[in-house]
N, C-alpha and C positions, 0 to 999 in steps of 0.2 A: 425392726432392729434400731439401734442407737445411731444415731449420723455419728460419720469420723471426717467432720467439719473438721478446719486445721486451728491452731490454737490463736492464729491471727486473725481469727473471724471479730472478734469483738472490733481490734481497731476499724475493720472492713465497715462495720456497722456504724462506727462513730465516724468515720471521711467520709463517710457516701455525698452524694452531691445532694442538695435541696431540689433537685429538680425530679426527683425519686419519689417527695414527701406525695400525698393523696391522689397515688396510684394504685390505690387498695380496691381491688373486685369487689365491693361489699354488692349484695342484691339489693333493690329498689324495694324501699319500705312502700307496702298499698297504702292507698289512702282511707282502707278501712283498716283500723287497726286489731280488729278481731278477726282479720283471716286467717285462716290456722295453715300451717306450714310445718314443713318436717315430722311429718305423721310416722307414728310408727307403734305396731300394735304386739300384743304378747301373750303366749299362754299363763293366764295368773294361777287357775287351778283347773281342775278336771273340768268343770264348767262355765270358765270363768275366760278373761279376753282383756287384759287391759288395751285402754284409746292413749296415746301419749304425743302430743302438738306444741308445737312452740306458736307465739305470737308476739306482735312487736307492743302492745299494751300489756299490763297485768289485767288479771279476770280476779273475779271476786269468788268463779264457781262458773266451773267447766259444764258444761252438758252434750251427750251425745244422744241421739233419738237412732232408735235401732229397731228393725224387725226382718221376717222373712220373706218380703219382698220390697223391690225398689218402690213402688207405691204407697205400701202401707208402713210408716216407721213408726209404728203404734206403741213401741216402749221410748221408755228415755229413761236415763240414769246421770246422775250431778254428782260433781267430787263435792267433798266435805271440808276442803281448802282450797285456797285461794292457789295462783299462779310462786312457782319458786324462780329466783335470777340470782347474779351475782356480780359484783363490781366489776365493769367492763364488758359484760355482756347487753346487747342491744335487745336480747327476745328474752321471752318468758318461756320457762316449761310449765305445760300443765297435764293434767291425769283421769282420766275417766276410768273405775271397773265399772266391766258387763257381767251380770251374773245370772245363772239360772240359764244358761243355752243349753239347748240340746245339744249332742254328741255329733260332731264332724257334719253339719250342716252349714250353709249358705246364710251368713245376715248379712244384710244390707244396712250400713250407719253413714252417718250425718253429724257431723261436728258442729254445734248451734251455734251458727254465727250470719251475717246476714252476707256474706260473701263464703260461702264456700259449697260444695258437691256432695253426691253421693257417693260413696265405696262401699266394699264388699270382700267379706273374708271369710273361710272357713273358721269354724268352731272348733278346738280339739279333740282327738279323738281318744274315748275312753280308753283309761288303762285296763288292759288285758282285751282290746280289741285287737284281734290277729290279721285283719285288713292289711293284706302291702300298702307300704307307701314308700315315698323319697323322701328325705331332707338334703339340702345343699349345703353347704362348707364352705364359708371365704373368711378367709384373717389377712390382716394387713391390707384394708382396702382404701385407697386413697381419693382425693377429690381428684376430677377431671379438670383439665381447661390449663388457663395462664399460671395457677397455680398449684398445678399439681401432674400427674403422667397422660401421656395422649397416644392415642392411636388412630390408624387411618379413617375417616369417614369413608362410609361404603355406600349405605342405603337411610333410608329413615324408619324408624319405630316410633309410632306414634303415642306409645305411653311414656316415654320419655324424654329428656331435652336430647336433639336429633346427633349433637356432638357426642354422647355416651354411646352410639353403635359401636357395635365389635369391642366394646371393652366388656369388663365382666358383668358389670350393671348392667348393659345392653343385654347380655348375654340370661341373666335372668330372667330380664323381660318378656323375651321372646320365648322364653321354656315356660313361664310364668303357670302352666296348665301344667306343670310335669312332675312339681316337688309340694309339699305341705308345709315346709316351716326351714327354715336359715337358724343353723346359729354361725355365731360371729365371736369367736373368743378373742377377741384383743386387735388394739389398733384400729383405729376410726380416723377418718381425712387427712391425716398428716399434718394436722395444723402447727404442729410445734417446729418445721419444716419451712416459715416463711421465710427464713432468711436465704433459701435458698433462690428465690427468683430479687432480682436486684431491684423492680419496682416497689416492694415490699421493705427495703432497708430501715427507711424511717419511720414504719409505720409500724414496729413488732406487734404490739397487742391488738391494734385493730387488725392487722392483716392476720392475725391469730384469729380473731373473732369472724373475718370476713370469709378464712376456711372453711369454719364450721359452716357457717350457714349454706355455705355452696354446696359442701359435701352430703348434707341433712336433706337441703331440697332434692338433690341429685337421687338421693336413696328412698327419700319417702314414696316414688311407686312400686317400689319394692316392699318396704317397710311399713308401707301402708296399705298393701294388700296381703301379705304372708306376716304368720307370728314370726317374728323376729329378736333370738335369742342372745344377746350378748353378755359379755364378760370384759375383766380390762386386760389390756398391754399397756407398755413403755410408755405408747407414744399418748395415753392418756393421762401419764402423772405429774406432767408438767407442763406450760408454754416455749419451752424451752430446753433442748438440751446438751446447746453448744456452751463450750470452755468457756470462761469469763463472762459467761452474759445475761446472769440469772438478774442484773439490776432490770433487766429490761421486761422480767416475769413479773407482772402483778398479781399480788396475793389472791386476788379473785381467780385465778387460773392455774393457782398451784394447787398439788393433792389431790387430783384425779376430778376437781370442781366440777369441771362441764359436763363430764361423764355421770357425776352423781345427781346432777341437776336435770339429765335426759335419762336416765336409766334408773335411777333407785327407786319411784315408785311405780316401776311399770315392770318390772323383773320378780318373778313369782318368790316367797317362801317356800321352802320345800315342800314337797305334796303330804297332804294327809295320806296315811297309809292305805294303799287298796287292796292287802291280803288281808285275807282270815284268821291269820298267825298272830298269837298274843304278844311273842317275841317280836315279831315283824314291825307290829303297830306302836309297840311301848320305843324301839329303837327310833323309825322313824318320829315320834314325836320328840324325841331327845335330837335329831338332827336338825327338827323343824327349828326349836328352840335355839340352836348354835347357829342356823344359817344368817347370811347378813347378805342379802342382795343389794345391789347388783355385784358383789365381788364373789361370792361363793353362795350357792345356791342350787337345790335341783328339781326336776319336774319330770313327768312320767306324759307321754304321748304314746297311745297304742300299744304294741308291743317292746317300748323300750324306755328306760329308764337312764336321764343324763343329767350327770353334775357338772357344773362349771365349777369352777376354780380359780382362784387367784395366784398367779404363777408370781406378781410384783411384789406383794406384800405380805406381812403377817403367817410367815414360818420363818426357823433361823436361817439365818444371813439369806434372808431374803433381797436380790436384786435393787430393787428400787425403796425398800425398808429404809426405816432410819439406821445409820450408818451403811446403807447397802453399798454393794460395788456399782451402782449406776448413779451414787452422789444424788438421788434425790428426796431422800428423806420423806419420803410418803409414808402415812398410815402412822400408826397398826389401827385396823378398822374393826378391832374384837378384840380379845380378850388375848391372853397368853394361849396359845395350842388351843385357839377355836377354833379356827379353821379346820387343822388337822382333826380335832374331836368330830368334827362335823362331819367328814367326809369319812372317818372309821364308823361311825355311827351311820349315816347314810347308804353307803356301801352292804355293812352288814344288814339293813333292812329290808333289803330287794328280795322278793319274793318273783322266783324265777317263774313259776308257774301262770303268773301274770305278767310281771314284762320281764322275759325270756335276754332282753338284750341288754347291755349294760355298757353306756359309752360316756369318759370322763376326758371334758374338752378344758382347755385351758390356753395359755399364750406362747411361753418360751417352752422349746422342746428339749428332752436330754437325750433324744437319738437324731442325730441329724449327719447328712454329707458336708463338707465341707471342711473347714477348722475348728480344734476345738473351743475356739473361743463363743463359739454360737450354741454349744451345747450348755445346759443351767445344769451344773453339777449338783447345787443346792437344791434345786428343785427336786432332781434324781431323788437325792437322801431324804429331802420331806415326803415324795409321794411314792417313788415308785411302789416299796414294799406293799403299800395299801391299794395299791394298783392289782399287786399279782395277790397279795392273799384274799382279796374278796373277789376274783374269777372277773375282771371288767376285761371286756370284749376288745375295746377300743379304742387307744388314748388320739385325741386331736389335738392336734398342735398348729401355731406359726411362726412368725418371727424371723423364720428364715425366709425370703421372700423366692420361695419356688415350691414345687410340691414334689412330695419325696411318699414312698411307701415302704415300711420297713415288714420285713417277717416277723410273728411273735418273737416278742424277745424278752428274758431277764436279765440286767445285769452282765451285758454285754453277749451274751451268750444266746445262740437262735433257740430257740424252741425245736426240740426235736421231732414232736409231730407236725412241724411247719403248721398251715393253713386247715388240718383236720382235727378239732379238737386240741389245740393248743391248751398248754396251763398260763403261759404268758398271753400277755394283751398283745394285741396289732397296733403298731402304731403308723398315724400318718401325720403328712404335713402341708396346708394346703397356705402357703401365703405366698405363693406366687399370684394374685389379684391385682395386680398392679397399684402401684404408689408413685411418690416423685424421687423416691431413692433407686429405683430400678429392681430389676431381678438381681439374684445372688448367685454368684457360679456355683457349679456340682462340685469344684474339689475333690478332696479326697472319699471315698465312698467306701464303708464299711463292708463286710461280709455279706453280712444281714438284710441290707438295704435291696431290694425287689424294684425298684423303680426312681426315678430322678428324672425331673424335666425343670431346664431353667429358659429355652429358648423362646418362649412367647409366655402371655399373661392366661393363669390356670386357675381352676378350683376344682372342688371336690362335689360328689353326689353321692349318698348314701342309699341304697336301696334294700328295703327292708323286707325280702323276698316271703320268708314265712318264718316260724321261729328257730330255724334252723339254719338257715341260708340269708347271709348279709353280702351284696354284692356293693364294692367300691368303685366308682370310676370317677377318673381325671380326666377334664374336659379343658379344651383349648376355648378361652372365650372369644378368641377373634371369628372361628370357624365352626365351632360346637362340636368337631372331632372328637371323639374320645382315643384320647391317648393311653389310656392305661386302665383295664380292668382286672378284676379280682372278685375272689367270693370266699369268705371265708365261712367255713363248717362248725357249727358248736352242737352237740348234743343235749345242752344244758341239763 
């Protein structure tokens, strides 16, 4: 959510003593500047995976070796473009697409460098594969450590930095074999909250960059192992949301710049239709032409169709858009009505005999506990009717820093069918994963709310049991206990 720092923040920054200068927590630069860091995978198509990573030197062409055995990486793919970066960034973003993959198969991969190791991932399930699987939902996840949130250290997890134990990233590491992919609709790192730590007060742009590097290093053991699907939140919009401090934000870090460099070439265009229906194919082709990753796009995985949307820009009165309520003047990233036209065509194209489940994921919710300012009314005006009209099963959101589950609801009225064949979508919020701003209090609770938790960091798991039953669990990050479990039944 947007920081509530007082108006005097600028004065504090300008008056900060020089003793703070130079104390920012940059990760060390390796001797070998081709060393890959901040690895991230994504489903790029029904038989394709994107491999993204950052280096501390520009690469004219990145390459990845891969195969179905760690001892025989007999395939190789290289990028056709070089690294990208932006003013004030220390790192360069790289991406390679691995195509022609067998479905639901373990592949081993090595980013070509004199200093890299072999990782592995499972390729996407084909649309129409009705095998049960789980995906995890995390939103509003910030950096751990001196520049971010903290949790108590209790034991060692060898695959991640030890200080991440019993954070959400730690729980994702210990349960890594229990889920097949992650969706993360917005708010990564919270680098724009650099001013919250005194040692950063004279190092705005450098502190911002340092936090980004720390966070994506911490996330890499998860994002470099599992397909990790991203869309934007308000903390990607600018390097600061603090009143009267826009002058501290360099041009290269405004308007979702870092988010675009990290994910712009790794997220997929809308998938080609997997339906045999000519109308569905035509609508899917239209949606593909209108999609604009990493802001809005869709993909299919097994028995689910997922549309990722941008609740920040590119719809009427978008909060982070030009003259929006957040004052960040982001976007637009498409033509007028392009995002809404995309979503309408995309949802209309879904063939429920192939992908019976339909999920829409964005950042800002319109149903939430707490005060009314946490709900995005312009988002509701733009998107709710589309989700209802096309029978979306679940809306996934964050922005409010806790976990919430709502009964199926439309225009503030609970669906009379409840959790058995409702016409309205079920909504969840998975924003309690942990960041420097802390957790949001429960506040007022509407009658159609079924669960809310704000005592500790938490996240959600969606379990696609079969074509008709979807189980949604909320997990306490520190202990792994199930806080809430529900099953949505749809005859489809």
